[in-house]
C-alpha positions in Angstrom: -67.3 47.9 -24.5 -70.2 49.9 -25.6 -67.9 51.9 -27.9 -66.8 48.7 -29.6 -70.4 47.7 -30.1 -71.3 51.1 -31.5 -73.7 51.9 -28.7 -71.6 54.7 -27.3 -70.0 57.6 -29.2 -66.4 58.4 -28.1 -67.1 62.1 -28.0 -70.2 61.6 -25.8 -68.2 59.3 -23.5 -65.4 61.8 -23.1 -67.8 64.7 -22.4 -69.8 62.7 -19.8 -66.6 61.5 -18.1 -67.0 57.8 -19.1 -63.8 58.1 -21.2 -60.6 59.9 -20.1 -57.7 60.8 -22.3 -54.2 62.0 -21.6 -51.7 63.3 -24.1 -52.4 64.5 -27.6 -56.2 65.1 -27.7 -56.1 66.0 -31.4 -54.6 62.6 -32.1 -57.3 60.9 -29.9 -60.0 62.6 -32.0 -58.6 60.8 -35.1 -58.9 57.4 -33.6 -62.5 56.7 -34.8 -61.5 57.1 -38.4 -59.0 54.3 -37.9 -61.8 51.9 -37.0 -64.7 52.4 -39.4 -67.9 50.5 -38.5 
């Protein structure tokens, strides 16, 4: 929810373990560009 509100960066969440990703990590890195704030 904090990511949606712009309070939490996706990269920071991933690095701190608050966000987990499985599959194509390169594709996951492009997701923020799909939802500009």
